[in-house]
N, CA, C, O and the ligand as a Tripos MOL2 file, in Angstrom:
@<TRIPOS>MOLECULE
protein
  273   271    69     0     0
PROTEIN
NO_CHARGES

@<TRIPOS>ATOM
      1 N         -29.1340   -4.8550   22.2540 N.3       1 MET1
      2 CA        -28.4680   -4.2560   21.1040 C.3       1 MET1
      3 C         -27.5420   -5.2830   20.4410 C.2       1 MET1
      4 O         -26.7800   -5.9880   21.1030 O.2       1 MET1
      5 N         -27.6410   -5.3360   19.1270 N.am      2 VAL2
      6 CA        -26.8250   -6.2950   18.3880 C.3       2 VAL2
      7 C         -25.5910   -5.5850   17.8320 C.2       2 VAL2
      8 O         -25.6880   -4.5430   17.1840 O.2       2 VAL2
      9 N         -24.4760   -6.1580   18.0950 N.am      3 CYS3
     10 CA        -23.2320   -5.5670   17.6170 C.3       3 CYS3
     11 C         -22.6650   -6.4240   16.4870 C.2       3 CYS3
     12 O         -22.3180   -7.5880   16.6870 O.2       3 CYS3
     13 N         -22.5800   -5.8390   15.3180 N.am      4 PHE4
     14 CA        -22.0150   -6.5690   14.1910 C.3       4 PHE4
     15 C         -20.5410   -6.2550   14.0500 C.2       4 PHE4
     16 O         -20.0800   -5.1320   14.2580 O.2       4 PHE4
     17 N         -19.8440   -7.2820   13.6940 N.am      5 CYS5
     18 CA        -18.4080   -7.1190   13.5120 C.3       5 CYS5
     19 C         -18.1080   -7.1850   12.0140 C.2       5 CYS5
     20 O         -18.0360   -8.2680   11.4330 O.2       5 CYS5
     21 N         -17.9370   -6.0360   11.4110 N.am      6 PHE6
     22 CA        -17.6580   -6.0220    9.9780 C.3       6 PHE6
     23 C         -16.1600   -5.9900    9.7230 C.2       6 PHE6
     24 O         -15.5910   -4.9830    9.3020 O.2       6 PHE6
     25 N         -15.5730   -7.0850    9.9830 N.am      7 LEU7
     26 CA        -14.1360   -7.1600    9.7910 C.3       7 LEU7
     27 C         -13.8660   -8.2480    8.7550 C.2       7 LEU7
     28 O         -13.6400   -9.4160    9.0740 O.2       7 LEU7
     29 N         -13.9020   -7.8130    7.5220 N.am      8 VAL8
     30 CA        -13.7320   -8.7670    6.4420 C.3       8 VAL8
     31 C         -12.4350   -8.4650    5.7120 C.2       8 VAL8
     32 O         -12.1820   -7.3250    5.3230 O.2       8 VAL8
     33 N         -11.6440   -9.4560    5.5350 N.am      9 ASP9
     34 CA        -10.4480   -9.2530    4.7290 C.3       9 ASP9
     35 C         -10.1960  -10.4420    3.8190 C.2       9 ASP9
     36 O         -10.7750  -11.5150    3.9890 O.2       9 ASP9
     37 N          -9.3370  -10.2280    2.8710 N.am     10 GLN10
     38 CA         -9.0320  -11.2730    1.9180 C.3      10 GLN10
     39 C          -7.5480  -11.5540    1.9210 C.2      10 GLN10
     40 O          -6.7190  -10.6440    1.9290 O.2      10 GLN10
     41 N          -7.2420  -12.8080    1.9150 N.am     11 ARG11
     42 CA         -5.8440  -13.2130    1.8680 C.3      11 ARG11
     43 C          -5.5870  -13.8970    0.5400 C.2      11 ARG11
     44 O          -6.3390  -14.7760    0.1190 O.2      11 ARG11
     45 N          -4.5350  -13.4870   -0.0980 N.am     12 ARG12
     46 CA         -4.1730  -14.1200   -1.3500 C.3      12 ARG12
     47 C          -2.8460  -14.8160   -1.1650 C.2      12 ARG12
     48 O          -1.8690  -14.2120   -0.7210 O.2      12 ARG12
     49 N          -2.8170  -16.0770   -1.5030 N.am     13 LYS13
     50 CA         -1.6040  -16.8380   -1.2980 C.3      13 LYS13
     51 C          -1.2410  -17.6000   -2.5620 C.2      13 LYS13
     52 O          -2.0450  -18.3590   -3.1020 O.2      13 LYS13
     53 N          -0.0260  -17.3840   -3.0180 N.am     14 VAL14
     54 CA          0.4600  -18.1300   -4.1740 C.3      14 VAL14
     55 C           1.1260  -19.3800   -3.6500 C.2      14 VAL14
     56 O           2.1260  -19.3040   -2.9350 O.2      14 VAL14
     57 N           0.5900  -20.5100   -3.9930 N.am     15 TRP15
     58 CA          1.1510  -21.7280   -3.4260 C.3      15 TRP15
     59 C           1.9350  -22.5370   -4.4360 C.2      15 TRP15
     60 O           2.5880  -23.5150   -4.0710 O.2      15 TRP15
     61 N           1.8860  -22.1530   -5.6910 N.am     16 ARG16
     62 CA          2.6930  -22.8460   -6.6750 C.3      16 ARG16
     63 C           2.8410  -21.9290   -7.8770 C.2      16 ARG16
     64 O           1.8650  -21.3330   -8.3340 O.2      16 ARG16
     65 N           4.0400  -21.8160   -8.3810 N.am     17 SER17
     66 CA          4.2000  -21.0150   -9.5850 C.3      17 SER17
     67 C           5.3690  -21.5250  -10.3990 C.2      17 SER17
     68 O           6.3390  -22.0560   -9.8580 O.2      17 SER17
     69 N           5.2690  -21.3600  -11.6780 N.am     18 LYS18
     70 CA          6.4020  -21.7240  -12.5290 C.3      18 LYS18
     71 C           6.5430  -20.6930  -13.6390 C.2      18 LYS18
     72 O           5.5600  -20.1350  -14.1260 O.2      18 LYS18
     73 N           7.7890  -20.4560  -14.0240 N.am     19 PRO19
     74 CA          8.0350  -19.4150  -15.0320 C.3      19 PRO19
     75 C           7.3710  -19.7440  -16.3530 C.2      19 PRO19
     76 O           7.2690  -20.9050  -16.7490 O.2      19 PRO19
     77 N           6.9340  -18.7220  -17.0100 N.am     20 VAL20
     78 CA          6.2730  -18.8880  -18.2980 C.3      20 VAL20
     79 C           6.7590  -17.7650  -19.2190 C.2      20 VAL20
     80 O           7.1990  -16.7130  -18.7540 O.2      20 VAL20
     81 N           6.6730  -18.0000  -20.5110 N.am     21 ALA21
     82 CA          7.1100  -16.9770  -21.4570 C.3      21 ALA21
     83 C           6.2040  -15.7580  -21.3670 C.2      21 ALA21
     84 O           4.9810  -15.8740  -21.2870 O.2      21 ALA21
     85 N           6.8170  -14.6160  -21.3810 N.am     22 GLY22
     86 CA          6.0350  -13.3930  -21.3110 C.3      22 GLY22
     87 C           6.6400  -12.4170  -20.3300 C.2      22 GLY22
     88 O           7.4040  -12.7990  -19.4440 O.2      22 GLY22
     89 N           6.3010  -11.1810  -20.4900 N.am     23 THR23
     90 CA          6.8300  -10.1670  -19.5890 C.3      23 THR23
     91 C           5.6900   -9.3280  -19.0200 C.2      23 THR23
     92 O           4.6060   -9.2220  -19.5920 O.2      23 THR23
     93 N           5.9840   -8.7510  -17.8890 N.am     24 CYS24
     94 CA          5.0170   -7.9070  -17.2020 C.3      24 CYS24
     95 C           4.8350   -6.5970  -17.9620 C.2      24 CYS24
     96 O           5.8080   -5.9950  -18.4150 O.2      24 CYS24
     97 N           3.6000   -6.1650  -18.0970 N.am     25 SER25
     98 CA          3.3490   -4.9050  -18.8030 C.3      25 SER25
     99 C           3.6810   -3.7070  -17.9230 C.2      25 SER25
    100 O           3.8040   -2.5860  -18.4160 O.2      25 SER25
    101 N           3.8240   -3.9390  -16.6470 N.am     26 ARG26
    102 CA          4.0910   -2.8410  -15.7180 C.3      26 ARG26
    103 C           5.5860   -2.5870  -15.5170 C.2      26 ARG26
    104 O           6.0550   -1.4530  -15.6130 O.2      26 ARG26
    105 N           6.3330   -3.6810  -15.2330 N.am     27 CYS27
    106 CA          7.7470   -3.4780  -14.9270 C.3      27 CYS27
    107 C           8.6780   -4.1760  -15.9150 C.2      27 CYS27
    108 O           9.8860   -3.9420  -15.8920 O.2      27 CYS27
    109 N           8.1350   -5.0270  -16.7800 N.am     28 GLY28
    110 CA          8.9670   -5.6770  -17.7830 C.3      28 GLY28
    111 C           9.7190   -6.8990  -17.2780 C.2      28 GLY28
    112 O          10.5730   -7.4330  -17.9850 O.2      28 GLY28
    113 N           9.4150   -7.3480  -16.0660 N.am     29 CYS29
    114 CA         10.0690   -8.5360  -15.5270 C.3      29 CYS29
    115 C           9.3490   -9.7960  -16.0090 C.2      29 CYS29
    116 O           8.3120   -9.7290  -16.6700 O.2      29 CYS29
    117 N           9.9160  -10.9200  -15.6650 N.am     30 GLY30
    118 CA          9.3820  -12.1870  -16.1230 C.3      30 GLY30
    119 C           8.0450  -12.5390  -15.4960 C.2      30 GLY30
    120 O           7.7590  -12.1830  -14.3530 O.2      30 GLY30
    121 N           7.2320  -13.2490  -16.2760 N.am     31 ALA31
    122 CA          5.9280  -13.6660  -15.7860 C.3      31 ALA31
    123 C           5.9780  -15.1260  -15.3810 C.2      31 ALA31
    124 O           6.8540  -15.8660  -15.8270 O.2      31 ALA31
    125 N           5.0520  -15.5430  -14.5460 N.am     32 SER32
    126 CA          4.9500  -16.9420  -14.1900 C.3      32 SER32
    127 C           3.4880  -17.3240  -14.0350 C.2      32 SER32
    128 O           2.6410  -16.4960  -13.6980 O.2      32 SER32
    129 N           3.2160  -18.5880  -14.2880 N.am     33 VAL33
    130 CA          1.8470  -19.0520  -14.1000 C.3      33 VAL33
    131 C           1.7300  -19.5370  -12.6540 C.2      33 VAL33
    132 O           2.5430  -20.3350  -12.1870 O.2      33 VAL33
    133 N           0.7400  -19.0580  -11.9770 N.am     34 ALA34
    134 CA          0.6430  -19.3200  -10.5410 C.3      34 ALA34
    135 C          -0.7090  -19.8890  -10.1500 C.2      34 ALA34
    136 O          -1.7510  -19.5220  -10.6920 O.2      34 ALA34
    137 N          -0.6510  -20.7970   -9.1910 N.am     35 ASP35
    138 CA         -1.8770  -21.2850   -8.5580 C.3      35 ASP35
    139 C          -2.0790  -20.4520   -7.3110 C.2      35 ASP35
    140 O          -1.2390  -20.4410   -6.4110 O.2      35 ASP35
    141 N          -3.1780  -19.7690   -7.2680 N.am     36 ILE36
    142 CA         -3.4170  -18.8390   -6.1700 C.3      36 ILE36
    143 C          -4.6380  -19.2810   -5.3730 C.2      36 ILE36
    144 O          -5.6430  -19.7290   -5.9250 O.2      36 ILE36
    145 N          -4.5200  -19.1410   -4.0830 N.am     37 LYS37
    146 CA         -5.6560  -19.4310   -3.2170 C.3      37 LYS37
    147 C          -6.0860  -18.1470   -2.5350 C.2      37 LYS37
    148 O          -5.2840  -17.4670   -1.8960 O.2      37 LYS37
    149 N          -7.3360  -17.8330   -2.6760 N.am     38 THR38
    150 CA         -7.8480  -16.6480   -2.0220 C.3      38 THR38
    151 C          -8.8000  -17.0880   -0.9230 C.2      38 THR38
    152 O          -9.7300  -17.8590   -1.1610 O.2      38 THR38
    153 N          -8.5630  -16.6020    0.2540 N.am     39 SER39
    154 CA         -9.4980  -16.9110    1.3260 C.3      39 SER39
    155 C         -10.0860  -15.6180    1.8750 C.2      39 SER39
    156 O          -9.3760  -14.6520    2.1520 O.2      39 SER39
    157 N         -11.3900  -15.6330    2.0210 N.am     40 THR40
    158 CA        -12.0770  -14.4790    2.5770 C.3      40 THR40
    159 C         -12.3650  -14.7680    4.0420 C.2      40 THR40
    160 O         -12.9430  -15.7980    4.3880 O.2      40 THR40
    161 N         -11.9600  -13.8610    4.8740 N.am     41 ARG41
    162 CA        -12.1320  -14.0790    6.3070 C.3      41 ARG41
    163 C         -13.1000  -13.0630    6.8810 C.2      41 ARG41
    164 O         -13.1020  -11.8890    6.5100 O.2      41 ARG41
    165 N         -13.8930  -13.5330    7.7640 N.am     42 PHE42
    166 CA        -14.8520  -12.6840    8.4520 C.3      42 PHE42
    167 C         -14.5770  -12.7990    9.9470 C.2      42 PHE42
    168 O         -14.7540  -13.8590   10.5460 O.2      42 PHE42
    169 N         -14.1510  -11.7180   10.5200 N.am     43 CYS43
    170 CA        -13.7490  -11.7330   11.9280 C.3      43 CYS43
    171 C         -12.6660  -12.7750   12.1750 C.2      43 CYS43
    172 O         -12.7160  -13.5150   13.1580 O.2      43 CYS43
    173 N         -11.7070  -12.8250   11.2940 N.am     44 TYR44
    174 CA        -10.5640  -13.7420   11.3660 C.3      44 TYR44
    175 C         -10.9270  -15.2110   11.1810 C.2      44 TYR44
    176 O         -10.0830  -16.0880   11.3720 O.2      44 TYR44
    177 N         -12.1510  -15.4790   10.8190 N.am     45 ILE45
    178 CA        -12.5500  -16.8650   10.5670 C.3      45 ILE45
    179 C         -12.7220  -17.0400    9.0630 C.2      45 ILE45
    180 O         -13.5620  -16.3780    8.4540 O.2      45 ILE45
    181 N         -11.9420  -17.9170    8.4690 N.am     46 PRO46
    182 CA        -12.0840  -18.1310    7.0170 C.3      46 PRO46
    183 C         -13.4710  -18.6860    6.6990 C.2      46 PRO46
    184 O         -13.8940  -19.6890    7.2740 O.2      46 PRO46
    185 N         -14.1610  -18.0360    5.7940 N.am     47 VAL47
    186 CA        -15.5100  -18.4810    5.4520 C.3      47 VAL47
    187 C         -15.6260  -18.9140    3.9940 C.2      47 VAL47
    188 O         -16.5950  -19.5660    3.6030 O.2      47 VAL47
    189 N         -14.6400  -18.5490    3.2060 N.am     48 TYR48
    190 CA        -14.7500  -18.8230    1.7840 C.3      48 TYR48
    191 C         -13.3730  -18.9760    1.1640 C.2      48 TYR48
    192 O         -12.4830  -18.1580    1.3970 O.2      48 TYR48
    193 N         -13.2060  -20.0040    0.3920 N.am     49 TRP49
    194 CA        -11.9280  -20.2060   -0.2910 C.3      49 TRP49
    195 C         -12.1490  -20.3110   -1.7790 C.2      49 TRP49
    196 O         -13.1840  -20.7910   -2.2430 O.2      49 TRP49
    197 N         -11.1890  -19.8690   -2.4960 N.am     50 LYS50
    198 CA        -11.2530  -19.9860   -3.9430 C.3      50 LYS50
    199 C          -9.8410  -20.2160   -4.4390 C.2      50 LYS50
    200 O          -8.9220  -19.4930   -4.0550 O.2      50 LYS50
    201 N          -9.6580  -21.2060   -5.2820 N.am     51 SER51
    202 CA         -8.3460  -21.3740   -5.8760 C.3      51 SER51
    203 C          -8.4670  -21.1360   -7.3700 C.2      51 SER51
    204 O          -9.4070  -21.5940   -8.0180 O.2      51 SER51
    205 N          -7.5170  -20.4280   -7.8880 N.am     52 TRP52
    206 CA         -7.5620  -20.0470   -9.2910 C.3      52 TRP52
    207 C          -6.1640  -19.9410   -9.8540 C.2      52 TRP52
    208 O          -5.1750  -19.9260   -9.1210 O.2      52 TRP52
    209 N          -6.1040  -19.8690  -11.1480 N.am     53 LYS53
    210 CA         -4.8270  -19.7980  -11.8510 C.3      53 LYS53
    211 C          -4.6970  -18.4320  -12.4910 C.2      53 LYS53
    212 O          -5.6750  -17.8510  -12.9620 O.2      53 LYS53
    213 N          -3.4920  -17.9380  -12.5010 N.am     54 ALA54
    214 CA         -3.2730  -16.6540  -13.1500 C.3      54 ALA54
    215 C          -1.8450  -16.5370  -13.6320 C.2      54 ALA54
    216 O          -0.9350  -17.1610  -13.0870 O.2      54 ALA54
    217 N          -1.6650  -15.7450  -14.6420 N.am     55 ILE55
    218 CA         -0.3180  -15.3650  -15.0690 C.3      55 ILE55
    219 C           0.0170  -14.1110  -14.2760 C.2      55 ILE55
    220 O          -0.6620  -13.0910  -14.3930 O.2      55 ILE55
    221 N           1.0430  -14.1920  -13.4890 N.am     56 MET56
    222 CA          1.3930  -13.0140  -12.7060 C.3      56 MET56
    223 C           2.8780  -12.7050  -12.7930 C.2      56 MET56
    224 O           3.6930  -13.5600  -13.1390 O.2      56 MET56
    225 N           3.2010  -11.4830  -12.4770 N.am     57 CYS57
    226 CA          4.5890  -11.0380  -12.5220 C.3      57 CYS57
    227 C           5.3130  -11.5620  -11.2880 C.2      57 CYS57
    228 O           4.7960  -11.5020  -10.1720 O.2      57 CYS57
    229 N           6.5090  -12.0720  -11.5110 N.am     58 THR58
    230 CA          7.2750  -12.6050  -10.3800 C.3      58 THR58
    231 C           7.8870  -11.4850   -9.5370 C.2      58 THR58
    232 O           8.2530  -11.6870   -8.3790 O.2      58 THR58
    233 N           7.9860  -10.3160  -10.1380 N.am     59 PHE59
    234 CA          8.6470   -9.2130   -9.4210 C.3      59 PHE59
    235 C           7.6560   -8.3220   -8.6720 C.2      59 PHE59
    236 O           7.7830   -8.1320   -7.4630 O.2      59 PHE59
    237 N           6.6770   -7.7810   -9.3840 N.am     60 CYS60
    238 CA          5.7720   -6.8370   -8.7270 C.3      60 CYS60
    239 C           4.4440   -7.4680   -8.3240 C.2      60 CYS60
    240 O           3.6510   -6.8470   -7.6160 O.2      60 CYS60
    241 N           4.1970   -8.6970   -8.7690 N.am     61 GLY61
    242 CA          2.9870   -9.3870   -8.3530 C.3      61 GLY61
    243 C           1.7210   -8.9910   -9.0960 C.2      61 GLY61
    244 O           0.6160   -9.3470   -8.6890 O.2      61 GLY61
    245 N           1.8880   -8.2600  -10.1760 N.am     62 ALA62
    246 CA          0.7140   -7.8440  -10.9490 C.3      62 ALA62
    247 C           0.0770   -9.0480  -11.6370 C.2      62 ALA62
    248 O           0.7730   -9.9170  -12.1630 O.2      62 ALA62
    249 N          -1.2390   -9.0870  -11.6270 N.am     63 ILE63
    250 CA         -1.9510  -10.1450  -12.3330 C.3      63 ILE63
    251 C          -2.0680   -9.7390  -13.7920 C.2      63 ILE63
    252 O          -2.7100   -8.7440  -14.1270 O.2      63 ILE63
    253 N          -1.4370  -10.5260  -14.6510 N.am     64 LEU64
    254 CA         -1.4490  -10.1800  -16.0640 C.3      64 LEU64
    255 C          -2.6310  -10.8180  -16.7830 C.2      64 LEU64
    256 O          -3.2060  -10.2510  -17.7130 O.2      64 LEU64
    257 N          -2.9670  -11.9960  -16.3290 N.am     65 LYS65
    258 CA         -4.0910  -12.6920  -16.9290 C.3      65 LYS65
    259 C          -4.6020  -13.7140  -15.9220 C.2      65 LYS65
    260 O          -3.8090  -14.3700  -15.2460 O.2      65 LYS65
    261 N          -5.8830  -13.8510  -15.8200 N.am     66 SER66
    262 CA         -6.4070  -14.8420  -14.8880 C.3      66 SER66
    263 C          -7.3110  -15.8360  -15.5920 C.2      66 SER66
    264 O          -8.0250  -15.5050  -16.5390 O.2      66 SER66
    265 N          -7.2560  -17.0400  -15.1080 N.am     67 TYR67
    266 CA         -8.0920  -18.1040  -15.6490 C.3      67 TYR67
    267 C          -9.1310  -18.4850  -14.6260 C.2      67 TYR67
    268 O          -8.9770  -18.2230  -13.4330 O.2      67 TYR67
    269 N         -10.1880  -19.1050  -15.1020 N.am     68 ARG68
    270 CA        -11.2140  -19.5760  -14.1760 C.3      68 ARG68
    271 C         -10.9170  -21.0060  -13.7940 C.2      68 ARG68
    272 O         -11.6600  -21.6050  -13.0170 O.2      68 ARG68
    273 ZN          5.7770   -6.6170  -12.8800 Zn       69 ZN69
@<TRIPOS>BOND
     1     1     2 1
     2     2     3 1
     3     3     4 2
     4     3     5 am
     5     5     6 1
     6     6     7 1
     7     7     8 2
     8     7     9 am
     9     9    10 1
    10    10    11 1
    11    11    12 2
    12    11    13 am
    13    13    14 1
    14    14    15 1
    15    15    16 2
    16    15    17 am
    17    17    18 1
    18    18    19 1
    19    19    20 2
    20    19    21 am
    21    21    22 1
    22    22    23 1
    23    23    24 2
    24    23    25 am
    25    25    26 1
    26    26    27 1
    27    27    28 2
    28    27    29 am
    29    29    30 1
    30    30    31 1
    31    31    32 2
    32    31    33 am
    33    33    34 1
    34    34    35 1
    35    35    36 2
    36    35    37 am
    37    37    38 1
    38    38    39 1
    39    39    40 2
    40    39    41 am
    41    41    42 1
    42    42    43 1
    43    43    44 2
    44    43    45 am
    45    45    46 1
    46    46    47 1
    47    47    48 2
    48    47    49 am
    49    49    50 1
    50    50    51 1
    51    51    52 2
    52    51    53 am
    53    53    54 1
    54    54    55 1
    55    55    56 2
    56    55    57 am
    57    57    58 1
    58    58    59 1
    59    59    60 2
    60    59    61 am
    61    61    62 1
    62    62    63 1
    63    63    64 2
    64    63    65 am
    65    65    66 1
    66    66    67 1
    67    67    68 2
    68    67    69 am
    69    69    70 1
    70    70    71 1
    71    71    72 2
    72    71    73 am
    73    73    74 1
    74    74    75 1
    75    75    76 2
    76    75    77 am
    77    77    78 1
    78    78    79 1
    79    79    80 2
    80    79    81 am
    81    81    82 1
    82    82    83 1
    83    83    84 2
    84    83    85 am
    85    85    86 1
    86    86    87 1
    87    87    88 2
    88    87    89 am
    89    89    90 1
    90    90    91 1
    91    91    92 2
    92    91    93 am
    93    93    94 1
    94    94    95 1
    95    95    96 2
    96    95    97 am
    97    97    98 1
    98    98    99 1
    99    99   100 2
   100    99   101 am
   101   101   102 1
   102   102   103 1
   103   103   104 2
   104   103   105 am
   105   105   106 1
   106   106   107 1
   107   107   108 2
   108   107   109 am
   109   109   110 1
   110   110   111 1
   111   111   112 2
   112   111   113 am
   113   113   114 1
   114   114   115 1
   115   115   116 2
   116   115   117 am
   117   117   118 1
   118   118   119 1
   119   119   120 2
   120   119   121 am
   121   121   122 1
   122   122   123 1
   123   123   124 2
   124   123   125 am
   125   125   126 1
   126   126   127 1
   127   127   128 2
   128   127   129 am
   129   129   130 1
   130   130   131 1
   131   131   132 2
   132   131   133 am
   133   133   134 1
   134   134   135 1
   135   135   136 2
   136   135   137 am
   137   137   138 1
   138   138   139 1
   139   139   140 2
   140   139   141 am
   141   141   142 1
   142   142   143 1
   143   143   144 2
   144   143   145 am
   145   145   146 1
   146   146   147 1
   147   147   148 2
   148   147   149 am
   149   149   150 1
   150   150   151 1
   151   151   152 2
   152   151   153 am
   153   153   154 1
   154   154   155 1
   155   155   156 2
   156   155   157 am
   157   157   158 1
   158   158   159 1
   159   159   160 2
   160   159   161 am
   161   161   162 1
   162   162   163 1
   163   163   164 2
   164   163   165 am
   165   165   166 1
   166   166   167 1
   167   167   168 2
   168   167   169 am
   169   169   170 1
   170   170   171 1
   171   171   172 2
   172   171   173 am
   173   173   174 1
   174   174   175 1
   175   175   176 2
   176   175   177 am
   177   177   178 1
   178   178   179 1
   179   179   180 2
   180   179   181 am
   181   181   182 1
   182   182   183 1
   183   183   184 2
   184   183   185 am
   185   185   186 1
   186   186   187 1
   187   187   188 2
   188   187   189 am
   189   189   190 1
   190   190   191 1
   191   191   192 2
   192   191   193 am
   193   193   194 1
   194   194   195 1
   195   195   196 2
   196   195   197 am
   197   197   198 1
   198   198   199 1
   199   199   200 2
   200   199   201 am
   201   201   202 1
   202   202   203 1
   203   203   204 2
   204   203   205 am
   205   205   206 1
   206   206   207 1
   207   207   208 2
   208   207   209 am
   209   209   210 1
   210   210   211 1
   211   211   212 2
   212   211   213 am
   213   213   214 1
   214   214   215 1
   215   215   216 2
   216   215   217 am
   217   217   218 1
   218   218   219 1
   219   219   220 2
   220   219   221 am
   221   221   222 1
   222   222   223 1
   223   223   224 2
   224   223   225 am
   225   225   226 1
   226   226   227 1
   227   227   228 2
   228   227   229 am
   229   229   230 1
   230   230   231 1
   231   231   232 2
   232   231   233 am
   233   233   234 1
   234   234   235 1
   235   235   236 2
   236   235   237 am
   237   237   238 1
   238   238   239 1
   239   239   240 2
   240   239   241 am
   241   241   242 1
   242   242   243 1
   243   243   244 2
   244   243   245 am
   245   245   246 1
   246   246   247 1
   247   247   248 2
   248   247   249 am
   249   249   250 1
   250   250   251 1
   251   251   252 2
   252   251   253 am
   253   253   254 1
   254   254   255 1
   255   255   256 2
   256   255   257 am
   257   257   258 1
   258   258   259 1
   259   259   260 2
   260   259   261 am
   261   261   262 1
   262   262   263 1
   263   263   264 2
   264   263   265 am
   265   265   266 1
   266   266   267 1
   267   267   268 2
   268   267   269 am
   269   269   270 1
   270   270   271 1
   271   271   272 2
@<TRIPOS>SUBSTRUCTURE
     1 MET1         2 RESIDUE 1 A MET
     2 VAL2         6 RESIDUE 1 A VAL
     3 CYS3        10 RESIDUE 1 A CYS
     4 PHE4        14 RESIDUE 1 A PHE
     5 CYS5        18 RESIDUE 1 A CYS
     6 PHE6        22 RESIDUE 1 A PHE
     7 LEU7        26 RESIDUE 1 A LEU
     8 VAL8        30 RESIDUE 1 A VAL
     9 ASP9        34 RESIDUE 1 A ASP
    10 GLN10       38 RESIDUE 1 A GLN
    11 ARG11       42 RESIDUE 1 A ARG
    12 ARG12       46 RESIDUE 1 A ARG
    13 LYS13       50 RESIDUE 1 A LYS
    14 VAL14       54 RESIDUE 1 A VAL
    15 TRP15       58 RESIDUE 1 A TRP
    16 ARG16       62 RESIDUE 1 A ARG
    17 SER17       66 RESIDUE 1 A SER
    18 LYS18       70 RESIDUE 1 A LYS
    19 PRO19       74 RESIDUE 1 A PRO
    20 VAL20       78 RESIDUE 1 A VAL
    21 ALA21       82 RESIDUE 1 A ALA
    22 GLY22       86 RESIDUE 1 A GLY
    23 THR23       90 RESIDUE 1 A THR
    24 CYS24       94 RESIDUE 1 A CYS
    25 SER25       98 RESIDUE 1 A SER
    26 ARG26      102 RESIDUE 1 A ARG
    27 CYS27      106 RESIDUE 1 A CYS
    28 GLY28      110 RESIDUE 1 A GLY
    29 CYS29      114 RESIDUE 1 A CYS
    30 GLY30      118 RESIDUE 1 A GLY
    31 ALA31      122 RESIDUE 1 A ALA
    32 SER32      126 RESIDUE 1 A SER
    33 VAL33      130 RESIDUE 1 A VAL
    34 ALA34      134 RESIDUE 1 A ALA
    35 ASP35      138 RESIDUE 1 A ASP
    36 ILE36      142 RESIDUE 1 A ILE
    37 LYS37      146 RESIDUE 1 A LYS
    38 THR38      150 RESIDUE 1 A THR
    39 SER39      154 RESIDUE 1 A SER
    40 THR40      158 RESIDUE 1 A THR
    41 ARG41      162 RESIDUE 1 A ARG
    42 PHE42      166 RESIDUE 1 A PHE
    43 CYS43      170 RESIDUE 1 A CYS
    44 TYR44      174 RESIDUE 1 A TYR
    45 ILE45      178 RESIDUE 1 A ILE
    46 PRO46      182 RESIDUE 1 A PRO
    47 VAL47      186 RESIDUE 1 A VAL
    48 TYR48      190 RESIDUE 1 A TYR
    49 TRP49      194 RESIDUE 1 A TRP
    50 LYS50      198 RESIDUE 1 A LYS
    51 SER51      202 RESIDUE 1 A SER
    52 TRP52      206 RESIDUE 1 A TRP
    53 LYS53      210 RESIDUE 1 A LYS
    54 ALA54      214 RESIDUE 1 A ALA
    55 ILE55      218 RESIDUE 1 A ILE
    56 MET56      222 RESIDUE 1 A MET
    57 CYS57      226 RESIDUE 1 A CYS
    58 THR58      230 RESIDUE 1 A THR
    59 PHE59      234 RESIDUE 1 A PHE
    60 CYS60      238 RESIDUE 1 A CYS
    61 GLY61      242 RESIDUE 1 A GLY
    62 ALA62      246 RESIDUE 1 A ALA
    63 ILE63      250 RESIDUE 1 A ILE
    64 LEU64      254 RESIDUE 1 A LEU
    65 LYS65      258 RESIDUE 1 A LYS
    66 SER66      262 RESIDUE 1 A SER
    67 TYR67      266 RESIDUE 1 A TYR
    68 ARG68      270 RESIDUE 1 A ARG
    69 ZN69       273 GROUP 0 **** ****
């Protein structure tokens, strides 16, 4: 019998951000442009990484705009 371990999760980590003009549409706080790294883990082993840029809220963390 084969036992599959479907334990997949995603980690999002902001590793660099700087304030930018603009406000959050959700809470009205300041926005910042952030370099984000997303890693997808399968059974706690990272299998996929993606780094991307986005305008996000510094307070609530909402993604206001994302770039490729
Ligand atoms: Zn916000």
